[in-house]
C-alpha positions as CSV (number, residue, x, y, z in Angstrom):
1,M,-15.4,-64.9,-0.1
2,S,-12.3,-62.8,-0.4
3,E,-11.6,-59.9,2.0
4,Y,-11.1,-57.8,-1.2
5,H,-14.9,-57.5,-1.4
6,I,-15.2,-55.5,1.8
7,S,-14.6,-51.8,1.0
8,W,-12.7,-49.4,3.2
9,I,-16.0,-48.0,4.4
10,G,-17.2,-51.5,5.3
11,R,-14.0,-52.1,7.3
12,A,-14.7,-48.9,9.2
13,F,-18.2,-50.1,10.0
14,S,-16.8,-53.4,11.2
15,Y,-15.5,-51.8,14.4
16,V,-19.2,-51.3,15.4
17,F,-21.2,-53.9,13.5
18,P,-20.6,-57.4,12.1
19,V,-19.7,-57.1,8.4
20,T,-19.7,-59.9,5.8
21,A,-18.5,-60.0,2.2
22,D,-21.4,-59.7,-0.2
23,Y,-21.7,-61.1,-3.7
24,D,-18.9,-60.4,-6.1
25,V,-19.9,-56.8,-6.8
26,T,-18.4,-56.0,-10.2
27,R,-18.9,-53.4,-12.9
28,P,-22.6,-53.6,-14.0
29,Q,-22.9,-55.0,-17.5
30,I,-25.3,-53.8,-20.3
31,T,-25.2,-56.7,-22.7
32,A,-27.5,-55.3,-25.3
33,P,-26.3,-53.0,-28.1
34,L,-26.7,-49.3,-27.0
35,F,-28.3,-48.4,-30.3
36,R,-31.1,-50.9,-29.7
37,L,-31.7,-49.5,-26.2
38,V,-31.5,-45.8,-27.2
39,L,-32.7,-45.4,-30.8
40,P,-36.2,-46.9,-30.7
41,P,-37.3,-44.9,-27.6
42,Y,-35.9,-41.6,-29.0
43,V,-37.6,-42.1,-32.4
44,F,-40.9,-43.2,-30.8
45,F,-41.1,-40.3,-28.3
46,A,-40.1,-37.8,-30.9
47,A,-42.9,-39.0,-33.2
48,L,-45.3,-38.9,-30.2
49,L,-44.4,-35.3,-29.3
50,L,-44.7,-34.1,-32.9
51,R,-48.1,-35.8,-33.4
52,L,-49.4,-34.3,-30.1
53,H,-48.2,-30.9,-31.0
54,F,-49.4,-30.9,-34.6
55,G,-53.0,-31.9,-34.4
56,L,-53.7,-34.6,-31.8
57,L,-54.3,-32.3,-28.9
58,G,-56.0,-29.7,-31.0
59,K,-59.7,-29.0,-31.3
60,P,-62.1,-30.5,-32.0
61,R,-61.2,-33.7,-30.1
62,T,-63.1,-36.2,-32.2
63,T,-63.8,-39.9,-31.8
64,A,-61.0,-40.7,-34.2
65,K,-58.5,-38.7,-32.1
66,R,-59.7,-40.5,-28.9
67,A,-59.0,-43.8,-30.6
68,E,-55.6,-42.6,-31.7
69,V,-54.7,-41.5,-28.2
70,W,-55.5,-44.9,-26.9
71,L,-53.4,-46.5,-29.6
72,W,-50.5,-44.3,-28.5
73,I,-51.1,-45.3,-24.9
74,L,-50.9,-49.0,-25.8
75,A,-47.9,-48.4,-27.9
76,V,-46.1,-46.6,-25.1
77,L,-46.8,-49.5,-22.7
78,A,-45.6,-52.0,-25.3
79,L,-42.4,-50.2,-26.0
80,P,-40.3,-52.0,-23.3
81,A,-41.1,-55.3,-25.0
82,V,-39.9,-53.9,-28.3
83,V,-36.6,-52.7,-26.9
84,G,-36.0,-55.9,-25.0
85,D,-33.6,-56.9,-22.2
86,S,-30.6,-54.7,-21.6
87,G,-28.9,-57.2,-19.3
88,S,-29.2,-54.7,-16.4
89,K,-32.1,-54.9,-13.9
90,V,-31.7,-51.2,-13.1
91,V,-31.8,-50.2,-16.7
92,N,-34.6,-52.5,-17.5
93,A,-36.8,-50.8,-14.9
94,T,-36.3,-47.4,-16.3
95,L,-38.2,-47.6,-19.6
96,P,-41.4,-49.2,-18.2
97,M,-41.4,-46.7,-15.4
98,L,-41.2,-43.9,-17.9
99,G,-43.7,-45.6,-20.2
100,F,-46.3,-45.9,-17.5
101,L,-45.9,-42.3,-16.5
102,I,-46.2,-41.1,-20.1
103,S,-49.2,-43.2,-20.8
104,M,-51.0,-41.6,-17.8
105,R,-49.8,-38.1,-18.9
106,L,-51.3,-38.8,-22.4
107,Y,-54.7,-39.5,-20.8
108,D,-54.4,-36.5,-18.6
109,L,-53.4,-34.1,-21.4
110,Y,-56.2,-35.3,-23.7
111,Y,-59.1,-35.9,-21.4
112,L,-58.5,-33.5,-18.5
113,H,-57.1,-30.4,-20.1
114,L,-59.0,-27.9,-22.1
115,D,-56.0,-26.6,-24.1
116,A,-52.8,-28.2,-25.2
117,P,-49.4,-26.8,-24.1
118,A,-48.6,-23.9,-26.4
119,T,-45.1,-24.8,-27.4
120,L,-43.2,-28.0,-28.2
121,P,-40.8,-27.5,-25.2
122,L,-43.7,-27.0,-22.9
123,L,-45.4,-30.1,-24.2
124,Y,-42.2,-32.0,-23.6
125,L,-42.2,-30.8,-20.0
126,H,-45.9,-31.8,-19.5
127,L,-45.2,-35.2,-20.9
128,F,-42.0,-36.1,-19.1
129,S,-42.4,-34.1,-15.9
130,F,-44.9,-32.1,-13.8
131,P,-45.0,-28.4,-14.5
132,L,-46.8,-26.5,-11.7
133,T,-50.0,-24.8,-13.0
134,D,-51.6,-23.8,-9.7
135,S,-51.5,-20.0,-9.7
136,K,-51.7,-19.7,-5.9
137,V,-48.7,-21.9,-5.3
138,I,-46.8,-20.2,-8.1
139,A,-47.5,-16.8,-6.5
140,K,-46.4,-18.0,-3.1
141,R,-43.1,-19.2,-4.5
142,Q,-42.6,-16.0,-6.4
143,A,-43.1,-14.0,-3.2
144,T,-39.9,-15.5,-1.9
145,G,-38.0,-13.4,-4.5
146,L,-36.0,-16.4,-5.6
147,S,-36.0,-17.5,-9.3
148,P,-37.2,-21.1,-10.2
149,R,-33.7,-21.9,-11.5
150,Y,-32.0,-20.8,-8.3
151,R,-34.4,-22.8,-6.1
152,A,-33.9,-25.9,-8.3
153,F,-30.1,-25.5,-8.2
154,R,-30.1,-25.1,-4.4
155,S,-32.4,-28.1,-4.0
156,L,-30.2,-30.3,-6.3
157,L,-27.1,-29.4,-4.2
158,T,-28.5,-29.3,-0.7
159,H,-31.2,-32.0,-1.0
160,N,-30.9,-34.4,-3.9
161,L,-27.1,-34.7,-3.8
162,V,-27.2,-35.4,-0.1
163,E,-29.8,-38.1,-0.6
164,S,-27.6,-39.7,-3.3
165,I,-24.7,-39.8,-0.9
166,A,-26.9,-41.2,1.8
167,V,-28.1,-44.0,-0.5
168,A,-24.4,-44.9,-1.2
169,F,-24.0,-45.5,2.5
170,I,-27.3,-46.9,3.6
171,I,-27.5,-49.7,1.0
172,R,-24.5,-51.3,2.8
173,F,-27.1,-52.2,5.4
174,V,-29.2,-54.0,2.8
175,P,-28.6,-57.7,2.1
176,S,-28.5,-58.6,-1.5
177,R,-30.0,-62.1,-1.0
178,V,-33.5,-62.7,0.3
179,Q,-32.4,-66.0,2.0
180,D,-30.2,-63.9,4.4
181,L,-33.3,-61.9,5.5
182,D,-35.3,-65.1,5.9
183,N,-32.7,-66.4,8.3
184,L,-33.1,-63.5,10.6
185,S,-35.4,-63.4,13.6
186,F,-38.8,-61.8,13.2
187,I,-37.7,-58.6,14.9
188,Q,-34.4,-58.4,13.0
189,E,-36.2,-58.9,9.7
190,R,-38.7,-56.2,10.5
191,I,-35.9,-53.8,11.3
192,S,-34.0,-54.8,8.1
193,Y,-37.1,-54.0,6.0
194,I,-37.4,-50.6,7.8
195,I,-33.8,-49.9,6.7
196,I,-34.6,-51.1,3.1
197,G,-37.7,-48.8,3.1
198,I,-35.5,-45.8,4.1
199,A,-33.1,-46.7,1.4
200,I,-35.9,-46.8,-1.3
201,T,-37.3,-43.5,0.0
202,L,-33.9,-41.9,-0.4
203,M,-33.5,-43.4,-3.8
204,M,-36.8,-42.0,-5.0
205,G,-36.0,-38.6,-3.6
206,A,-32.6,-38.5,-5.3
207,S,-33.8,-39.8,-8.7
208,M,-37.4,-38.7,-9.3
209,D,-37.3,-35.5,-7.4
210,G,-33.8,-34.8,-8.7
211,W,-35.1,-35.2,-12.3
212,F,-37.9,-32.8,-11.8
213,K,-35.6,-30.2,-10.2
214,F,-33.3,-30.6,-13.1
215,C,-36.2,-29.9,-15.5
216,Q,-36.9,-26.8,-13.5
217,L,-33.3,-25.7,-13.6
218,V,-33.1,-26.1,-17.4
219,S,-36.5,-24.6,-18.3
220,G,-37.0,-22.0,-15.6
221,I,-40.6,-23.3,-15.1
222,E,-41.8,-24.2,-11.7
223,M,-42.3,-28.0,-11.1
224,K,-44.7,-29.7,-8.7
225,D,-43.2,-31.0,-5.4
226,M,-42.7,-34.7,-5.4
227,F,-42.4,-35.2,-1.6
228,D,-43.4,-33.4,1.6
229,N,-41.1,-34.8,4.3
230,P,-42.4,-38.5,4.1
231,W,-40.3,-39.2,7.3
232,A,-42.8,-37.2,9.3
233,A,-45.9,-39.3,8.3
234,T,-48.0,-40.2,11.2
235,S,-50.4,-42.7,9.5
236,P,-50.7,-44.7,6.2
237,R,-53.2,-42.1,4.9
238,D,-50.9,-39.2,5.9
239,F,-48.1,-40.9,4.1
240,W,-49.9,-41.7,0.8
241,S,-52.2,-38.7,0.6
242,R,-50.0,-35.8,1.7
243,R,-46.4,-36.7,1.7
244,W,-45.3,-39.4,-0.9
245,N,-44.9,-39.1,-4.6
246,L,-47.4,-36.2,-4.7
247,A,-47.3,-35.4,-8.4
248,I,-47.9,-39.1,-9.3
249,K,-50.6,-39.3,-6.6
250,D,-52.3,-36.2,-8.1
251,L,-52.0,-37.7,-11.6
252,F,-53.5,-41.0,-10.5
253,H,-56.2,-39.2,-8.5
254,G,-57.1,-37.1,-11.5
255,V,-57.3,-40.0,-14.0
256,I,-59.1,-42.5,-11.8
257,F,-61.5,-40.1,-10.2
258,S,-62.3,-38.6,-13.6
259,M,-63.3,-42.0,-14.8
260,V,-65.6,-42.5,-11.9
261,F,-67.0,-39.0,-11.0
262,G,-66.0,-36.9,-14.0
263,A,-62.9,-34.7,-14.2
264,Q,-61.6,-33.7,-10.7
265,N,-58.5,-31.8,-11.6
266,E,-58.3,-28.3,-10.3
267,E,-55.3,-26.8,-12.0
268,K,-55.0,-23.2,-13.1
269,D,-53.1,-21.5,-15.8
270,E,-49.9,-20.1,-14.3
271,V,-50.4,-16.7,-16.0
272,T,-54.1,-15.9,-16.1
273,G,-55.2,-18.0,-13.2
274,K,-58.1,-19.3,-15.3
275,P,-59.2,-22.9,-15.3
276,T,-57.2,-25.2,-17.6
277,T,-59.3,-28.4,-17.1
278,Y,-62.9,-29.4,-17.8
279,A,-63.5,-29.8,-14.1
280,D,-62.6,-26.2,-13.4
281,A,-64.7,-24.9,-16.3
282,A,-67.7,-26.6,-14.7
283,K,-67.1,-25.4,-11.2
284,E,-70.1,-23.1,-11.3
285,Q,-72.2,-26.2,-11.2
286,P,-71.2,-27.8,-7.8
287,K,-72.0,-31.5,-7.4
288,P,-73.1,-33.2,-4.2
289,K,-70.5,-34.8,-2.2
290,P,-70.2,-38.5,-3.2
291,A,-71.1,-41.2,-0.8
292,M,-68.3,-42.5,1.4
293,W,-68.5,-46.0,0.0
294,K,-68.0,-44.7,-3.4
295,T,-64.9,-42.6,-2.5
296,S,-63.5,-45.5,-0.6
297,A,-64.0,-47.9,-3.5
298,T,-62.4,-45.3,-5.8
299,A,-59.4,-45.0,-3.5
300,M,-59.0,-48.8,-3.5
301,L,-59.1,-48.6,-7.3
302,I,-56.2,-46.1,-7.2
303,F,-54.1,-48.4,-5.0
304,L,-55.0,-51.4,-7.2
305,F,-53.9,-49.3,-10.2
306,S,-50.6,-48.5,-8.5
307,G,-50.0,-52.1,-7.7
308,L,-50.6,-53.1,-11.4
309,M,-48.2,-50.4,-12.4
310,H,-45.4,-51.9,-10.2
311,V,-46.2,-55.4,-11.4
312,Y,-45.8,-54.1,-15.0
313,I,-42.5,-52.4,-14.2
314,N,-41.1,-55.4,-12.3
315,F,-42.2,-57.7,-15.1
316,F,-39.8,-56.0,-17.5
317,A,-37.1,-55.3,-14.9
318,F,-36.9,-58.9,-13.6
319,S,-38.4,-60.9,-16.4
320,T,-41.0,-62.5,-14.1
321,L,-44.6,-62.0,-13.1
322,D,-44.5,-61.3,-9.3
323,L,-47.7,-60.1,-7.6
324,S,-46.1,-59.2,-4.3
325,N,-46.2,-55.4,-5.1
326,L,-49.9,-55.7,-6.1
327,A,-50.7,-57.3,-2.7
328,Y,-48.7,-54.5,-1.0
329,F,-50.7,-51.7,-2.6
330,V,-54.0,-53.4,-2.0
331,L,-53.0,-53.8,1.7
332,Q,-52.1,-50.1,1.9
333,G,-55.5,-49.3,0.4
334,F,-57.3,-51.3,3.0
335,L,-55.2,-49.6,5.7
336,C,-56.0,-46.1,4.4
337,V,-59.7,-46.8,4.0
338,G,-59.9,-48.6,7.4
339,Q,-58.2,-45.6,9.0
340,V,-60.8,-43.3,7.6
341,L,-63.7,-45.5,8.8
342,L,-62.2,-45.9,12.3
343,Q,-61.6,-42.1,12.6
344,K,-65.2,-41.5,11.7
345,T,-66.6,-44.1,14.1
346,V,-64.4,-45.5,16.9
347,F,-61.4,-43.2,17.2
348,R,-62.9,-39.8,16.7
349,S,-60.3,-38.2,19.0
350,S,-57.3,-40.0,17.3
351,K,-56.1,-36.6,16.1
352,Y,-55.2,-35.8,19.7
353,W,-52.8,-38.7,20.0
354,P,-49.2,-37.7,20.6
355,W,-47.5,-37.3,17.2
356,W,-44.6,-39.6,18.2
357,V,-47.0,-42.5,18.9
358,C,-48.6,-42.1,15.5
359,F,-45.2,-41.7,13.9
360,L,-43.9,-45.0,15.5
361,M,-47.1,-46.9,14.6
362,N,-46.8,-45.8,11.0
363,L,-43.1,-46.6,10.8
364,V,-43.8,-50.1,12.1
365,V,-46.8,-50.7,9.9
366,T,-45.8,-49.0,6.6
367,Y,-42.0,-49.7,6.7
368,G,-41.6,-52.7,9.0
369,I,-44.6,-55.1,8.7
370,S,-46.0,-54.6,5.2
371,N,-42.8,-53.4,3.4
372,K,-41.7,-57.0,2.8
373,L,-44.3,-57.3,0.1
374,F,-42.8,-54.3,-1.7
375,S,-39.1,-54.3,-1.0
376,G,-38.7,-58.1,-0.9
377,V,-39.1,-58.2,-4.7
378,F,-36.1,-56.0,-5.2
379,V,-34.0,-58.1,-2.8
380,K,-35.3,-61.4,-4.2
381,Y,-34.3,-60.6,-7.8
382,G,-30.9,-59.0,-7.1
383,Y,-31.8,-55.3,-7.7
384,F,-29.8,-54.1,-4.7
385,E,-26.9,-56.4,-5.6
386,E,-26.6,-54.7,-9.0
387,L,-27.3,-51.2,-7.5
388,K,-24.2,-51.6,-5.3
389,G,-22.2,-52.1,-8.4
390,W,-23.6,-48.9,-10.0
391,V,-22.7,-46.9,-6.9
392,G,-19.1,-48.0,-7.3
393,L,-19.2,-47.2,-11.0
394,F,-20.6,-43.7,-10.7
395,T,-18.3,-42.8,-7.8
396,G,-15.2,-44.0,-9.6
397,G,-14.7,-46.7,-7.0
398,L,-14.5,-44.2,-4.1
399,L,-17.8,-45.5,-2.6
400,R,-17.5,-49.1,-3.7
401,V,-20.0,-51.4,-2.0
402,G,-19.0,-55.0,-1.5
403,E,-20.3,-55.9,1.9
404,V,-23.3,-56.2,4.1
405,V,-23.2,-54.3,7.4
406,W,-25.4,-56.3,9.9
407,V,-26.9,-53.5,12.1
408,V,-29.5,-56.0,13.4
409,G,-27.2,-59.0,13.8
410,K,-26.0,-61.6,11.3
411,P,-28.5,-64.2,10.1
412,K,-28.5,-67.6,11.8
413,Y,-26.7,-69.3,9.0
414,G,-24.4,-66.5,8.1
415,S,-23.7,-65.0,4.7
416,T,-21.7,-67.3,2.5
């Protein structure tokens, strides 16, 4: 491998860590015609928005409309198959990710909301992002005296941009080939997967949270928070329930729990503070707290659903059916349910454990031990290899990535 494939940043790292040349990282190629990748989704989503705005979400919501909503949901999920392979794994993952989100939002808008968004732009925001509708949270943000656009702009500069730059550096510590990870010792491999988990966390913050902040900047409408300092999580349940991908978590929670218990959403109109969902309208009739086994089973169903979503995305991204992500989310579900059971029986005083003990335990379990089932898929099918090329492309070659920095030591057989 030529020395040319180690960037100037990689050479700087080489004074501290072993650095080896990676795959021939070149400009990512999109082999499919752009009109085939862009035109069908634009036409499809425009037709969907117009149909939702002009009649489908209106009252009465009949059996025929319910059937049409499900046809639209199936069509959204099938859209990546119609568009086809772009030649880029990163691009291939985008449309199924968006499709799954929109299919869930369709269900949410039709079944869990009393009224449709009033205008077409507001409907667009509800379909492609997560406008904040909780009047208490909105009032709290307004009390700061800062406009939604200013807060979004500040977050994009001070948070999302910083995360993007951090990704450009930390992916240098991520091997592009799974065989290199397999040739590390057990401890070295675990540390490597912790680093990969950190890289993915930063990527999610930079991309998804950045997109919602951009929507807030353009529209001036408050958006839900996506993350709440996931680095500070002290347990699997704390990570998944309170800190990670909160808007998606709330969406899954609302959809799955509504199927099992009836609508559980508790959103309020941002102006009137009145209920906007069937669940809120029925709040005057409180229901008994469901049995623990039922809530645990429903929580497992949410994790199963999350796993299937990632299998669906990875199928179109990598053109293969890999069930590793499904196993990962099922395992996380068992960890969360098991944590609740233990805290109610054996470790009733676990909340008094030092926070740093809980933090380290969660770091090892969530990022180190189980993360191979999640992140290993992206390494195995060359996602990070291509991502390194995109980093060089979007930074004009300034932050070109053509190396692996072995912070945990080179694998036994080296990187050839």
